[in-house]
N, CA and C atoms of all chains as a GROMACS GRO file, in nm:
protein
  579
    1MET      N    1  10.398   9.785   8.397
    1MET     CA    2  10.423   9.724   8.527
    1MET      C    3  10.567   9.672   8.532
    2ASN      N    4  10.645   9.706   8.638
    2ASN     CA    5  10.779   9.667   8.648
    2ASN      C    6  10.792   9.541   8.732
    3GLU      N    7  10.916   9.489   8.737
    3GLU     CA    8  10.939   9.359   8.803
    3GLU      C    9  10.911   9.380   8.955
    4ASN      N   10  10.942   9.492   9.018
    4ASN     CA   11  10.918   9.514   9.157
    4ASN      C   12  10.763   9.504   9.186
    5LEU      N   13  10.685   9.568   9.107
    5LEU     CA   14  10.544   9.561   9.128
    5LEU      C   15  10.488   9.414   9.118
    6THR      N   16  10.545   9.343   9.018
    6THR     CA   17  10.508   9.203   9.014
    6THR      C   18  10.540   9.130   9.133
    7ASN      N   19  10.661   9.149   9.193
    7ASN     CA   20  10.699   9.095   9.314
    7ASN      C   21  10.598   9.128   9.429
    8VAL      N   22  10.557   9.254   9.430
    8VAL     CA   23  10.459   9.299   9.530
    8VAL      C   24  10.332   9.213   9.513
    9ILE      N   25  10.285   9.201   9.397
    9ILE     CA   26  10.160   9.124   9.378
    9ILE      C   27  10.177   8.983   9.425
   10ILE      N   28  10.284   8.920   9.383
   10ILE     CA   29  10.313   8.781   9.419
   10ILE      C   30  10.322   8.769   9.564
   11ALA      N   31  10.385   8.863   9.624
   11ALA     CA   32  10.402   8.856   9.774
   11ALA      C   33  10.260   8.852   9.847
   12ASN      N   34  10.162   8.916   9.785
   12ASN     CA   35  10.032   8.929   9.846
   12ASN      C   36   9.941   8.819   9.794
   13LEU      N   37   9.986   8.726   9.712
   13LEU     CA   38   9.896   8.622   9.660
   13LEU      C   39   9.843   8.532   9.770
   14PRO      N   40   9.918   8.496   9.870
   14PRO     CA   41   9.854   8.408   9.970
   14PRO      C   42   9.728   8.479  10.033
   15ALA      N   43   9.732   8.606  10.064
   15ALA     CA   44   9.610   8.674  10.112
   15ALA      C   45   9.503   8.674  10.010
   16ALA      N   46   9.536   8.692   9.881
   16ALA     CA   47   9.436   8.684   9.782
   16ALA      C   48   9.373   8.551   9.766
   17VAL      N   49   9.458   8.448   9.777
   17VAL     CA   50   9.403   8.310   9.775
   17VAL      C   51   9.313   8.283   9.887
   18ASP      N   52   9.340   8.333  10.002
   18ASP     CA   53   9.255   8.316  10.115
   18ASP      C   54   9.118   8.384  10.091
   19LEU      N   55   9.121   8.495  10.031
   19LEU     CA   56   8.993   8.566   9.999
   19LEU      C   57   8.914   8.479   9.901
   20ILE      N   58   8.976   8.416   9.798
   20ILE     CA   59   8.904   8.341   9.708
   20ILE      C   60   8.844   8.218   9.777
   21LYS      N   61   8.924   8.156   9.861
   21LYS     CA   62   8.871   8.039   9.933
   21LYS      C   63   8.752   8.077  10.020
   22SER      N   64   8.760   8.186  10.092
   22SER     CA   65   8.645   8.224  10.172
   22SER      C   66   8.527   8.258  10.095
   23ALA      N   67   8.547   8.314   9.978
   23ALA     CA   68   8.439   8.357   9.896
   23ALA      C   69   8.365   8.236   9.838
   24PHE      N   70   8.440   8.127   9.806
   24PHE     CA   71   8.376   8.010   9.743
   24PHE      C   72   8.349   7.898   9.845
   25ALA      N   73   8.382   7.925   9.974
   25ALA     CA   74   8.356   7.820  10.069
   25ALA      C   75   8.208   7.797  10.076
   26LYS      N   76   8.176   7.661  10.080
   26LYS     CA   77   8.035   7.622  10.083
   26LYS      C   78   8.012   7.555  10.219
   27ALA      N   79   7.920   7.610  10.296
   27ALA     CA   80   7.889   7.552  10.425
   27ALA      C   81   7.825   7.415  10.411
   28HIS      N   82   7.874   7.322  10.503
   28HIS     CA   83   7.802   7.194  10.506
   28HIS      C   84   7.667   7.214  10.566
   29PRO      N   85   7.564   7.140  10.520
   29PRO     CA   86   7.428   7.166  10.576
   29PRO      C   87   7.422   7.157  10.729
   30ASP      N   88   7.508   7.072  10.788
   30ASP     CA   89   7.508   7.064  10.932
   30ASP      C   90   7.582   7.172  11.004
   31ASP      N   91   7.661   7.253  10.926
   31ASP     CA   92   7.744   7.358  10.992
   31ASP      C   93   7.649   7.459  11.048
   32PRO      N   94   7.675   7.506  11.171
   32PRO     CA   95   7.598   7.609  11.231
   32PRO      C   96   7.605   7.736  11.156
   33GLN      N   97   7.499   7.802  11.137
   33GLN     CA   98   7.504   7.937  11.071
   33GLN      C   99   7.548   8.032  11.169
   34PRO      N  100   7.630   8.135  11.131
   34PRO     CA  101   7.674   8.235  11.227
   34PRO      C  102   7.560   8.323  11.266
   35THR      N  103   7.558   8.355  11.396
   35THR     CA  104   7.448   8.439  11.446
   35THR      C  105   7.478   8.582  11.412
   36SER      N  106   7.375   8.666  11.421
   36SER     CA  107   7.394   8.808  11.394
   36SER      C  108   7.495   8.869  11.487
   37GLU      N  109   7.493   8.825  11.619
   37GLU     CA  110   7.591   8.880  11.711
   37GLU      C  111   7.737   8.844  11.675
   38GLU      N  112   7.751   8.726  11.629
   38GLU     CA  113   7.891   8.674  11.584
   38GLU      C  114   7.930   8.756  11.466
   39ILE      N  115   7.836   8.779  11.370
   39ILE     CA  116   7.886   8.856  11.250
   39ILE      C  117   7.924   8.994  11.284
   40ILE      N  118   7.845   9.063  11.368
   40ILE     CA  119   7.882   9.201  11.407
   40ILE      C  120   8.001   9.207  11.490
   41ALA      N  121   8.012   9.115  11.592
   41ALA     CA  122   8.141   9.110  11.670
   41ALA      C  123   8.260   9.081  11.585
   42GLY      N  124   8.244   8.992  11.478
   42GLY     CA  125   8.356   8.960  11.400
   42GLY      C  126   8.401   9.079  11.317
   43LEU      N  127   8.308   9.160  11.276
   43LEU     CA  128   8.345   9.285  11.198
   43LEU      C  129   8.423   9.384  11.287
   44HIS      N  130   8.374   9.399  11.406
   44HIS     CA  131   8.436   9.493  11.494
   44HIS      C  132   8.580   9.441  11.529
   45ALA      N  133   8.601   9.312  11.554
   45ALA     CA  134   8.730   9.254  11.583
   45ALA      C  135   8.822   9.275  11.462
   46HIS      N  136   8.768   9.251  11.344
   46HIS     CA  137   8.848   9.261  11.223
   46HIS      C  138   8.892   9.408  11.204
   47ILE      N  139   8.804   9.503  11.228
   47ILE     CA  140   8.838   9.644  11.219
   47ILE      C  141   8.945   9.685  11.316
   48ALA      N  142   8.929   9.641  11.438
   48ALA     CA  143   9.028   9.668  11.541
   48ALA      C  144   9.169   9.617  11.507
   49ALA      N  145   9.175   9.493  11.454
   49ALA     CA  146   9.298   9.434  11.409
   49ALA      C  147   9.358   9.512  11.298
   50SER      N  148   9.269   9.548  11.202
   50SER     CA  149   9.320   9.620  11.084
   50SER      C  150   9.374   9.756  11.119
   51LEU      N  151   9.303   9.824  11.216
   51LEU     CA  152   9.356   9.951  11.258
   51LEU      C  153   9.489   9.940  11.327
   52ALA      N  154   9.505   9.831  11.400
   52ALA     CA  155   9.635   9.803  11.469
   52ALA      C  156   9.746   9.783  11.369
   53VAL      N  157   9.714   9.722  11.256
   53VAL     CA  158   9.818   9.709  11.150
   53VAL      C  159   9.849   9.846  11.088
   54ASP      N  160   9.749   9.931  11.072
   54ASP     CA  161   9.772  10.065  11.027
   54ASP      C  162   9.875  10.137  11.122
   55ASP      N  163   9.850  10.128  11.247
   55ASP     CA  164   9.942  10.195  11.345
   55ASP      C  165  10.082  10.136  11.335
   56ALA      N  166  10.089  10.003  11.320
   56ALA     CA  167  10.224   9.940  11.314
   56ALA      C  168  10.297   9.985  11.190
   57ILE      N  169  10.225   9.995  11.075
   57ILE     CA  170  10.289  10.042  10.950
   57ILE      C  171  10.339  10.190  10.973
   58ASP      N  172  10.252  10.270  11.029
   58ASP     CA  173  10.287  10.408  11.054
   58ASP      C  174  10.415  10.417  11.137
   59ALA      N  175  10.420  10.335  11.241
   59ALA     CA  176  10.538  10.337  11.332
   59ALA      C  177  10.660  10.295  11.253
   60GLU      N  178  10.643  10.193  11.170
   60GLU     CA  179  10.758  10.142  11.095
   60GLU      C  180  10.810  10.247  10.994
   61LEU      N  181  10.715  10.310  10.927
   61LEU     CA  182  10.758  10.412  10.832
   61LEU      C  183  10.823  10.530  10.899
   62GLY      N  184  10.774  10.562  11.018
   62GLY     CA  185  10.831  10.679  11.090
   62GLY      C  186  10.966  10.643  11.143
   63ALA      N  187  10.989  10.511  11.166
   63ALA     CA  188  11.123  10.478  11.221
   63ALA      C  189  11.231  10.463  11.110
   64GLN      N  190  11.185  10.458  10.981
   64GLN     CA  191  11.282  10.436  10.868
   64GLN      C  192  11.362  10.563  10.846
   65MET      N  193  10.743   8.519   7.855
   65MET     CA  194  10.722   8.444   7.976
   65MET      C  195  10.685   8.541   8.096
   66LEU      N  196  10.764   8.652   8.107
   66LEU     CA  197  10.742   8.748   8.214
   66LEU      C  198  10.607   8.811   8.196
   67MET      N  199  10.571   8.847   8.064
   67MET     CA  200  10.439   8.915   8.041
   67MET      C  201  10.322   8.816   8.073
   68ILE      N  202  10.347   8.687   8.045
   68ILE     CA  203  10.240   8.592   8.073
   68ILE      C  204  10.224   8.582   8.228
   69ARG      N  205  10.332   8.584   8.295
   69ARG     CA  206  10.330   8.579   8.443
   69ARG      C  207  10.252   8.708   8.498
   70ARG      N  208  10.289   8.816   8.446
   70ARG     CA  209  10.226   8.941   8.491
   70ARG      C  210  10.076   8.940   8.464
   71LEU      N  211  10.035   8.897   8.341
   71LEU     CA  212   9.895   8.898   8.309
   71LEU      C  213   9.823   8.796   8.396
   72THR      N  214   9.884   8.686   8.423
   72THR     CA  215   9.821   8.585   8.513
   72THR      C  216   9.799   8.640   8.656
   73VAL      N  217   9.901   8.715   8.702
   73VAL     CA  218   9.896   8.769   8.835
   73VAL      C  219   9.783   8.873   8.837
   74CYS      N  220   9.773   8.953   8.739
   74CYS     CA  221   9.676   9.059   8.733
   74CYS      C  222   9.532   8.991   8.723
   75ALA      N  223   9.520   8.900   8.643
   75ALA     CA  224   9.396   8.827   8.629
   75ALA      C  225   9.348   8.768   8.760
   76LEU      N  226   9.442   8.707   8.832
   76LEU     CA  227   9.417   8.644   8.961
   76LEU      C  228   9.369   8.757   9.065
   77LEU      N  229   9.435   8.870   9.060
   77LEU     CA  230   9.404   8.971   9.153
   77LEU      C  231   9.263   9.032   9.126
   78VAL      N  232   9.227   9.050   8.998
   78VAL     CA  233   9.099   9.100   8.959
   78VAL      C  234   8.987   8.996   9.008
   79SER      N  235   9.013   8.877   8.968
   79SER     CA  236   8.917   8.770   8.998
   79SER      C  237   8.900   8.753   9.150
   80THR      N  238   9.011   8.772   9.223
   80THR     CA  239   8.994   8.756   9.377
   80THR      C  240   8.896   8.855   9.428
   81LEU      N  241   8.915   8.983   9.393
   81LEU     CA  242   8.832   9.089   9.452
   81LEU      C  243   8.689   9.072   9.408
   82LEU      N  244   8.674   9.046   9.276
   82LEU     CA  245   8.537   9.029   9.235
   82LEU      C  246   8.470   8.904   9.294
   83ALA      N  247   8.548   8.806   9.311
   83ALA     CA  248   8.485   8.683   9.376
   83ALA      C  249   8.451   8.712   9.521
   84VAL      N  250   8.528   8.792   9.592
   84VAL     CA  251   8.495   8.826   9.727
   84VAL      C  252   8.358   8.880   9.740
   85VAL      N  253   8.330   8.974   9.653
   85VAL     CA  254   8.200   9.041   9.664
   85VAL      C  255   8.087   8.973   9.594
   86GLY      N  256   8.123   8.917   9.472
   86GLY     CA  257   8.018   8.870   9.386
   86GLY      C  258   7.953   8.734   9.434
   87CYS      N  259   8.035   8.656   9.503
   87CYS     CA  260   7.986   8.517   9.537
   87CYS      C  261   7.931   8.500   9.677
   88ARG      N  262   7.948   8.603   9.750
   88ARG     CA  263   7.902   8.587   9.897
   88ARG      C  264   7.765   8.639   9.916
   89HIS      N  265   7.676   8.562   9.968
   89HIS     CA  266   7.544   8.602  10.001
   89HIS      C  267   7.523   8.593  10.155
   90ALA      N  268   7.463   8.701  10.214
   90ALA     CA  269   7.445   8.694  10.354
   90ALA      C  270   7.347   8.580  10.395
   91PRO      N  271   7.380   8.516  10.499
   91PRO     CA  272   7.296   8.405  10.546
   91PRO      C  273   7.155   8.468  10.579
   92PRO      N  274   7.050   8.386  10.547
   92PRO     CA  275   6.917   8.443  10.557
   92PRO      C  276   6.869   8.469  10.699
   93ASN      N  277   6.944   8.417  10.800
   93ASN     CA  278   6.897   8.422  10.940
   93ASN      C  279   6.942   8.557  11.009
   94LEU      N  280   7.015   8.646  10.943
   94LEU     CA  281   7.075   8.763  11.002
   94LEU      C  282   6.971   8.874  11.014
   95THR      N  283   6.996   8.959  11.116
   95THR     CA  284   6.922   9.086  11.128
   95THR      C  285   6.970   9.184  11.024
   96PRO      N  286   6.899   9.290  10.997
   96PRO     CA  287   6.945   9.393  10.895
   96PRO      C  288   7.086   9.444  10.934
   97GLN      N  289   7.102   9.464  11.063
   97GLN     CA  290   7.235   9.522  11.107
   97GLN      C  291   7.350   9.421  11.079
   98ALA      N  292   7.320   9.294  11.099
   98ALA     CA  293   7.418   9.194  11.083
   98ALA      C  294   7.450   9.173  10.935
   99THR      N  295   7.342   9.182  10.848
   99THR     CA  296   7.361   9.172  10.701
   99THR      C  297   7.447   9.290  10.655
  100ALA      N  298   7.422   9.406  10.707
  100ALA     CA  299   7.517   9.517  10.671
  100ALA      C  300   7.664   9.491  10.713
  101ALA      N  301   7.674   9.429  10.830
  101ALA     CA  302   7.807   9.400  10.879
  101ALA      C  303   7.872   9.290  10.794
  102PHE      N  304   7.792   9.191  10.748
  102PHE     CA  305   7.844   9.089  10.668
  102PHE      C  306   7.900   9.147  10.539
  103HIS      N  307   7.829   9.237  10.475
  103HIS     CA  308   7.876   9.288  10.349
  103HIS      C  309   7.994   9.390  10.368
  104ALA      N  310   7.993   9.464  10.484
  104ALA     CA  311   8.104   9.555  10.518
  104ALA      C  312   8.227   9.480  10.535
  105GLU      N  313   8.226   9.357  10.588
  105GLU     CA  314   8.343   9.273  10.613
  105GLU      C  315   8.418   9.252  10.477
  106SER      N  316   8.338   9.224  10.367
  106SER     CA  317   8.403   9.208  10.236
  106SER      C  318   8.476   9.330  10.195
  107VAL      N  319   8.423   9.451  10.223
  107VAL     CA  320   8.486   9.577  10.181
  107VAL      C  321   8.606   9.599  10.265
  108VAL      N  322   8.596   9.573  10.391
  108VAL     CA  323   8.716   9.590  10.477
  108VAL      C  324   8.832   9.500  10.433
  109LYS      N  325   8.806   9.374  10.390
  109LYS     CA  326   8.902   9.292  10.338
  109LYS      C  327   8.968   9.353  10.210
  110ALA      N  328   8.885   9.405  10.125
  110ALA     CA  329   8.934   9.467   9.997
  110ALA      C  330   9.022   9.585  10.033
  111LEU      N  331   8.981   9.667  10.127
  111LEU     CA  332   9.059   9.782  10.172
  111LEU      C  333   9.196   9.736  10.230
  112ASP      N  334   9.188   9.624  10.310
  112ASP     CA  335   9.309   9.570  10.367
  112ASP      C  336   9.399   9.534  10.259
  113LEU      N  337   9.359   9.468  10.156
  113LEU     CA  338   9.443   9.429  10.049
  113LEU      C  339   9.509   9.545   9.980
  114VAL      N  340   9.436   9.646   9.952
  114VAL     CA  341   9.492   9.778   9.898
  114VAL      C  342   9.606   9.834   9.986
  115ARG      N  343   9.574   9.837  10.116
  115ARG     CA  344   9.676   9.884  10.216
  115ARG      C  345   9.802   9.796  10.218
  116ASP      N  346   9.777   9.663  10.215
  116ASP     CA  347   9.890   9.573  10.220
  116ASP      C  348   9.971   9.576  10.096
  117ILE      N  349   9.914   9.590   9.983
  117ILE     CA  350   9.981   9.602   9.860
  117ILE      C  351  10.067   9.728   9.855
  118ALA      N  352  10.005   9.838   9.903
  118ALA     CA  353  10.084   9.964   9.917
  118ALA      C  354  10.205   9.949  10.009
  119TYR      N  355  10.191   9.875  10.118
  119TYR     CA  356  10.299   9.850  10.215
  119TYR      C  357  10.408   9.766  10.147
  120SER      N  358  10.362   9.664  10.079
  120SER     CA  359  10.461   9.578  10.005
  120SER      C  360  10.531   9.656   9.897
  121ALA      N  361  10.463   9.744   9.830
  121ALA     CA  362  10.512   9.823   9.724
  121ALA      C  363  10.623   9.919   9.779
  122GLN      N  364  10.595   9.970   9.896
  122GLN     CA  365  10.693  10.063   9.958
  122GLN      C  366  10.823   9.981   9.991
  123LYS      N  367  10.805   9.860  10.042
  123LYS     CA  368  10.913   9.782  10.074
  123LYS      C  369  11.004   9.744   9.951
  124ASN      N  370  10.934   9.735   9.844
  124ASN     CA  371  10.999   9.707   9.710
  124ASN      C  372  11.036   9.835   9.628
  125HIS      N  373  11.025   9.944   9.697
  125HIS     CA  374  11.064  10.072   9.636
  125HIS      C  375  10.985  10.113   9.511
  126VAL      N  376  10.854  10.061   9.511
  126VAL     CA  377  10.763  10.099   9.403
  126VAL      C  378  10.687  10.225   9.443
  127LEU      N  379  10.653  10.233   9.568
  127LEU     CA  380  10.592  10.360   9.621
  127LEU      C  381  10.678  10.426   9.727
  128SER      N  382  10.661  10.553   9.740
  128SER     CA  383  10.744  10.628   9.841
  128SER      C  384  10.679  10.614   9.980
  129LYS      N  385  10.748  10.644  10.081
  129LYS     CA  386  10.696  10.637  10.218
  129LYS      C  387  10.571  10.727  10.238
  130ALA      N  388  10.588  10.850  10.178
  130ALA     CA  389  10.478  10.949  10.190
  130ALA      C  390  10.346  10.900  10.127
  131THR      N  391  10.364  10.836  10.013
  131THR     CA  392  10.242  10.780   9.946
  131THR      C  393  10.191  10.665  10.014
  132THR      N  394  10.276  10.580  10.073
  132THR     CA  395  10.229  10.466  10.156
  132THR      C  396  10.151  10.522  10.280
  133ARG      N  397  10.202  10.625  10.343
  133ARG     CA  398  10.138  10.679  10.458
  133ARG      C  399  10.003  10.730  10.414
  134ALA      N  400   9.994  10.794  10.300
  134ALA     CA  401   9.860  10.845  10.255
  134ALA      C  402   9.766  10.731  10.231
  135VAL      N  403   9.809  10.619  10.178
  135VAL     CA  404   9.722  10.504  10.156
  135VAL      C  405   9.678  10.447  10.290
  136VAL      N  406   9.768  10.442  10.383
  136VAL     CA  407   9.739  10.393  10.522
  136VAL      C  408   9.629  10.487  10.588
  137ASP      N  409   9.652  10.616  10.565
  137ASP     CA  410   9.559  10.712  10.628
  137ASP      C  411   9.417  10.694  10.564
  138VAL      N  412   9.418  10.679  10.438
  138VAL     CA  413   9.283  10.658  10.371
  138VAL      C  414   9.222  10.529  10.424
  139HIS      N  415   9.302  10.425  10.428
  139HIS     CA  416   9.250  10.296  10.484
  139HIS      C  417   9.193  10.316  10.631
  140ARG      N  418   9.270  10.386  10.709
  140ARG     CA  419   9.220  10.415  10.850
  140ARG      C  420   9.088  10.489  10.853
  141THR      N  421   9.088  10.592  10.772
  141THR     CA  422   8.959  10.674  10.762
  141THR      C  423   8.840  10.586  10.715
  142ALA      N  424   8.870  10.513  10.613
  142ALA     CA  425   8.758  10.428  10.556
  142ALA      C  426   8.714  10.325  10.651
  143VAL      N  427   8.802  10.260  10.720
  143VAL     CA  428   8.762  10.146  10.806
  143VAL      C  429   8.690  10.206  10.932
  144LYS      N  430   8.735  10.320  10.982
  144LYS     CA  431   8.670  10.382  11.097
  144LYS      C  432   8.532  10.428  11.061
  145THR      N  433   8.520  10.482  10.935
  145THR     CA  434   8.384  10.519  10.898
  145THR      C  435   8.292  10.404  10.880
  146ILE      N  436   8.338  10.287  10.829
  146ILE     CA  437   8.257  10.171  10.816
  146ILE      C  438   8.211  10.129  10.956
  147ASP      N  439   8.300  10.138  11.054
  147ASP     CA  440   8.259  10.098  11.192
  147ASP      C  441   8.167  10.196  11.256
  148ALA      N  442   8.183  10.327  11.227
  148ALA     CA  443   8.100  10.425  11.295
  148ALA      C  444   7.963  10.447  11.226
  149VAL      N  445   7.957  10.427  11.100
  149VAL     CA  446   7.827  10.448  11.025
  149VAL      C  447   7.791  10.327  10.944
  150PRO      N  448   7.741  10.228  11.010
  150PRO     CA  449   7.721  10.098  10.941
  150PRO      C  450   7.629  10.104  10.823
  151ASN      N  451   7.541  10.195  10.813
  151ASN     CA  452   7.450  10.197  10.698
  151ASN      C  453   7.474  10.323  10.607
  152GLY      N  454   7.575  10.396  10.628
  152GLY     CA  455   7.591  10.518  10.549
  152GLY      C  456   7.738  10.552  10.514
  153TRP      N  457   7.822  10.446  10.508
  153TRP     CA  458   7.965  10.472  10.486
  153TRP      C  459   8.007  10.483  10.343
  154LYS      N  460   7.926  10.432  10.255
  154LYS     CA  461   7.971  10.427  10.106
  154LYS      C  462   8.021  10.559  10.049
  155PRO      N  463   7.948  10.674  10.054
  155PRO     CA  464   8.003  10.791  10.000
  155PRO      C  465   8.134  10.839  10.055
  156THR      N  466   8.150  10.832  10.183
  156THR     CA  467   8.271  10.875  10.247
  156THR      C  468   8.389  10.787  10.204
  157VAL      N  469   8.371  10.653  10.206
  157VAL     CA  470   8.481  10.566  10.167
  157VAL      C  471   8.516  10.583  10.018
  158GLN      N  472   8.412  10.597   9.933
  158GLN     CA  473   8.445  10.613   9.792
  158GLN      C  474   8.519  10.748   9.766
  159SER      N  475   8.481  10.853   9.843
  159SER     CA  476   8.544  10.981   9.825
  159SER      C  477   8.690  10.974   9.878
  160ALA      N  478   8.714  10.890   9.984
  160ALA     CA  479   8.845  10.881  10.039
  160ALA      C  480   8.935  10.814   9.940
  161LEU      N  481   8.885  10.707   9.873
  161LEU     CA  482   8.962  10.636   9.769
  161LEU      C  483   8.993  10.731   9.655
  162ASP      N  484   8.894  10.810   9.608
  162ASP     CA  485   8.912  10.903   9.502
  162ASP      C  486   9.020  11.007   9.531
  163GLY      N  487   9.016  11.042   9.664
  163GLY     CA  488   9.119  11.146   9.705
  163GLY      C  489   9.264  11.107   9.678
  164LEU      N  490   9.293  10.980   9.680
  164LEU     CA  491   9.429  10.929   9.660
  164LEU      C  492   9.465  10.972   9.514
  165LEU      N  493   9.374  10.966   9.422
  165LEU     CA  494   9.408  10.985   9.286
  165LEU      C  495   9.408  11.129   9.245
  166THR      N  496   9.359  11.216   9.339
  166THR     CA  497   9.371  11.360   9.314
  166THR      C  498   9.468  11.430   9.412
  167ASN      N  499   9.534  11.346   9.490
  167ASN     CA  500   9.634  11.400   9.590
  167ASN      C  501   9.756  11.449   9.515
  168LYS      N  502   9.781  11.581   9.526
  168LYS     CA  503   9.887  11.643   9.459
  168LYS      C  504  10.026  11.592   9.510
  169GLU      N  505  10.030  11.535   9.625
  169GLU     CA  506  10.161  11.491   9.682
  169GLU      C  507  10.206  11.362   9.624
  170ILE      N  508  10.110  11.292   9.547
  170ILE     CA  509  10.136  11.159   9.493
  170ILE      C  510  10.169  11.176   9.345
  171SER      N  511  10.284  11.123   9.304
  171SER     CA  512  10.327  11.135   9.167
  171SER      C  513  10.236  11.062   9.067
  172ASP      N  514  10.236  11.103   8.945
  172ASP     CA  515  10.150  11.045   8.843
  172ASP      C  516  10.190  10.901   8.830
  173ALA      N  517  10.319  10.864   8.835
  173ALA     CA  518  10.357  10.722   8.825
  173ALA      C  519  10.303  10.642   8.934
  174GLU      N  520  10.301  10.694   9.058
  174GLU     CA  521  10.244  10.621   9.175
  174GLU      C  522  10.096  10.611   9.163
  175LYS      N  523  10.029  10.718   9.115
  175LYS     CA  524   9.891  10.709   9.088
  175LYS      C  525   9.851  10.598   8.988
  176HIS      N  526   9.939  10.590   8.885
  176HIS     CA  527   9.918  10.489   8.783
  176HIS      C  528   9.929  10.351   8.840
  177THR      N  529  10.019  10.339   8.939
  177THR     CA  530  10.041  10.211   9.012
  177THR      C  531   9.922  10.173   9.097
  178LEU      N  532   9.865  10.269   9.170
  178LEU     CA  533   9.763  10.248   9.259
  178LEU      C  534   9.625  10.238   9.192
  179ALA      N  535   9.608  10.298   9.075
  179ALA     CA  536   9.481  10.312   9.025
  179ALA      C  537   9.400  10.178   9.004
  180PRO      N  538   9.464  10.072   8.942
  180PRO     CA  539   9.387   9.950   8.931
  180PRO      C  540   9.337   9.895   9.066
  181TYR      N  541   9.417   9.904   9.174
  181TYR     CA  542   9.380   9.847   9.298
  181TYR      C  543   9.262   9.926   9.361
  182LEU      N  544   9.278  10.060   9.348
  182LEU     CA  545   9.168  10.144   9.397
  182LEU      C  546   9.033  10.121   9.326
  183ALA      N  547   9.045  10.099   9.193
  183ALA     CA  548   8.932  10.070   9.119
  183ALA      C  549   8.864   9.943   9.158
  184LEU      N  550   8.948   9.840   9.192
  184LEU     CA  551   8.889   9.717   9.239
  184LEU      C  552   8.821   9.728   9.373
  185ALA      N  553   8.880   9.810   9.458
  185ALA     CA  554   8.815   9.836   9.586
  185ALA      C  555   8.680   9.908   9.574
  186LYS      N  556   8.679  10.004   9.477
  186LYS     CA  557   8.554  10.081   9.456
  186LYS      C  558   8.453   9.992   9.388
  187ALA      N  559   8.490   9.898   9.307
  187ALA     CA  560   8.403   9.802   9.245
  187ALA      C  561   8.338   9.710   9.350
  188ALA      N  562   8.423   9.673   9.444
  188ALA     CA  563   8.374   9.591   9.557
  188ALA      C  564   8.265   9.670   9.640
  189ILE      N  565   8.284   9.800   9.656
  189ILE     CA  566   8.192   9.878   9.727
  189ILE      C  567   8.059   9.885   9.648
  190GLN      N  568   8.074   9.909   9.520
  190GLN     CA  569   7.956   9.924   9.432
  190GLN      C  570   7.872   9.800   9.428
  191GLU      N  571   7.929   9.683   9.452
  191GLU     CA  572   7.856   9.559   9.455
  191GLU      C  573   7.774   9.537   9.579
  192ILE      N  574   7.799   9.613   9.681
  192ILE     CA  575   7.724   9.598   9.801
  192ILE      C  576   7.585   9.651   9.787
  193PRO      N  577   7.488   9.568   9.822
  193PRO     CA  578   7.344   9.615   9.804
  193PRO      C  579   7.315   9.722   9.906
   0.00000   0.00000   0.00000
């Protein structure tokens, strides 16, 4: 593994830390549980946003 | 010192993805469709991380533009499949990830770079009930 790849990993650490936090987050007993509709809608929104990022990266690579 | 830093970063990355899948349990109040969506969310996050790492790698001249485009295309295919086939996306997504490692347009060195991250994403998929 070279120095550049290490820099890549380090650059993505904030996203990785967020994933760890969400994985270990413990809901307070009084916190409302997400509804099924919210879970499904959240996935669709996430997918739409992620596909938009794909398009943005494609556009940027095409412009280089 | 540099080796310790690299090992620490790798360990953090591995534990991140394993923690994402291994520690999350679907709330008991969800419908079967919502439970599938709950687990799919974890996989989409793992796929996003692979895509983002490839993009960062291209910016740092570790991956070529062509290889980065290939990773983005696989990510797009995988995510669209998860959206379209909520209960049957696993084989297609696993096959798409495998395809990157058999892609003749990607150099062996780049495959060597991508392999650990693809393996982590596939491990995340395997953990989904």
